C-alpha positions as CSV (number, residue, x, y, z in Angstrom):
1,M,101.3,118.8,115.4
2,I,102.1,122.2,113.8
3,V,104.8,120.5,111.7
4,R,102.2,118.1,110.4
5,W,99.8,121.0,109.5
6,E,102.7,122.7,107.7
7,Q,103.4,119.6,105.7
8,E,99.8,119.1,104.8
9,D,99.5,122.8,103.7
10,D,102.7,122.4,101.6
11,A,101.1,119.4,99.8
12,R,97.9,121.2,99.1
13,R,96.9,122.4,95.7
14,I,94.8,125.5,95.0
15,R,92.0,124.5,92.7
16,S,93.4,123.0,89.5
17,R,96.8,124.7,89.6
18,P,99.7,122.5,88.4
19,R,101.9,122.9,91.5
20,T,101.4,122.5,95.2
21,I,101.8,125.4,97.7
22,G,105.2,124.0,98.8
23,E,106.4,123.9,95.2
24,Y,105.4,127.5,94.6
25,C,107.1,128.5,97.8
26,A,110.3,126.7,96.9
27,A,110.3,128.4,93.5
28,G,109.9,131.9,95.0
29,Q,112.5,131.4,97.8
30,P,115.6,132.3,95.7
31,L,113.9,135.6,94.6
32,L,113.5,136.9,98.2
33,A,116.0,139.3,99.5
34,L,117.9,138.8,102.8
35,L,116.8,140.7,105.8
36,P,119.1,143.6,106.7
37,E,121.6,142.8,109.5
38,E,121.1,146.1,111.4
39,P,118.0,146.4,113.5
40,F,115.1,148.5,112.1
41,E,111.8,149.7,113.5
42,A,109.0,147.9,111.9
43,G,106.2,149.8,113.6
44,R,105.3,153.3,114.8
45,L,104.2,154.1,118.3
46,S,101.4,156.6,118.9
47,T,99.2,157.7,121.7
48,P,95.9,158.7,120.1
49,R,93.2,160.3,122.1
50,V,89.8,158.6,122.2
51,D,87.2,161.0,120.9
52,R,83.6,161.4,122.2
53,Y,82.4,158.8,119.7
54,G,84.7,156.1,121.1
55,Q,87.1,156.3,118.1
56,I,90.8,156.9,117.7
57,C,92.5,158.3,114.6
58,V,95.7,156.6,113.5
59,R,97.3,158.0,110.3
60,M,94.0,159.3,108.9
61,N,92.1,156.0,109.7
62,R,89.5,155.8,112.4
63,Y,89.1,152.8,114.7
64,S,86.5,152.0,117.3
65,V,87.6,151.4,120.8
66,P,85.6,150.7,124.0
67,V,83.6,153.7,125.0
68,R,84.9,153.5,128.6
69,L,88.1,155.0,127.2
70,I,86.5,158.2,125.9
71,G,88.7,161.2,126.7
72,Q,91.8,159.0,127.5
73,H,95.0,158.5,125.5
74,C,95.4,155.0,124.4
75,P,99.0,154.1,125.1
76,R,98.9,151.3,122.6
77,H,96.0,151.5,120.3
78,A,96.2,147.8,119.3
79,A,95.7,146.9,123.0
80,C,92.5,148.9,123.2
81,L,90.8,147.2,120.2
């Protein structure tokens, strides 16, 4: 079923553009760089504290979390959202 959806999406055109999405993807494929062979960290772990307003601060951005967590450290801030 997913394969069929991918095929349908590859055949789709955006408005009146001359090529399909699959054709644009095929044209861009050779321009992409290979992934590095050595492992690398794609994320950053943090344990922000939930303030009295039910928010956490992650890299200067504020995110709302459930108020039941006020005063606690969120071990994984994405899991709290």
